[in-house]
N, C-alpha and C positions, 0 to 999 in steps of 0.2 A: 616462324619456330612454332610448336604447337608443344604445350604442357600437359595435355591429355592423358591421364592415367601413369604421370610419372611421379617417382616418389624420391624425396630428398631429405638430405640428414647434414645439418651442420658440422665442418669440420674445425673451423674457426668461427670464435663469436666474442665479442668484446668482454669485458669482467661485467659491463651494469647490463649486459644481456641477460635473458631469462631460458635460452634453449641451448641445447647440448647435443652431443653424439646420440644420445638416447632419445630426442624429439624427432618423430618423421611426420612430415608433411606429406599429404596424399592430394597432388595439383588435378584438378578437371578444367579443361579449357572448352568453351562454343565460341566460334568466331574468335573477335578479339577479347573476350571476358573471359578472367580466370578465377575460380573460385579455389579454396583449399581447407579441407581441416587437417588439423594437428594436435597431436599428443605426445607426452614422455618426457623424463625428466624433471624440472620442474614444471611442467604444464599440464593442470589436470584435463583442459580443453580449450582450444584456440581455433579462430576463423579467420580466413583473408578472403579479401577479394580486391582485385585487380586487372588494368587492362592491359595488356599487351600489344606494343607497338610492330611495323614491319620490321624493326631489327631484332625483336624480339626480348626487348627491355620490358621489366616489369614496373608500373607505377601501381601500389598498392596500399591498402589500408589494413591494420588486422588489430584483433582484440582478443584475449585469453584471461582465463581464470588460471593463477597459479597456486600451486599447493600450500602457501599461505592463507587462500581466500580471497585474494585481490584481484580484482579486475584491472586488466592494464591495457593500454590502446598506443597505437603509434601508427608510423606513415614510413614506408620503406620504397626505396628503388634499387632494381636487381639489375644486374647486367649480364647477359649470360656468355659463357666461353665453353665452346664445344673442342673436348679434349680429342687426343689421338686416339683414344678407346669407342669414340662417337658419343660417350656420355656428358652432358651436360653441366658443366660447375657454374653456380651463381654466386656473384661479386656483389654485395648488398651492403648501402648505406641506409642505417634507420635512424629513426628518433623517436622517443617517448613521447605520445601526448597526453600523459597522465602522470604521476608520480614526482620523479624528479626534471622531468623534461630534455633529458642528455639524451647524448646521440652516440653512435656507435656504428661498428662494422662488423660483417659476418660473411663466412665462405661456406656455401651449400654443394654439395655433390648427390648428383642423382644416384641411386643405387638401384 
């Protein structure tokens, strides 16, 4: 699975998360290395880097600056689902590695 030049937006997120439907993730991929810049909603600027395995699952680390001026960091695992329309849906489990270190889950759809 290749995520290069795909854009994703959250449709579901845990209450302790900072992303929303206003957040856009712009993915780039070269070989199995995934990078992304994202912004929108409570996120002024964010970046992630990850490794894509043979099944298309992504193991990633992210950092972002929110509208409160805080630098937040975390880890995330994304599992892809190809929908009937051919677009990718990502099912994510994540944990903050800053702040309260809480865990959460989110779902992102390719737009």
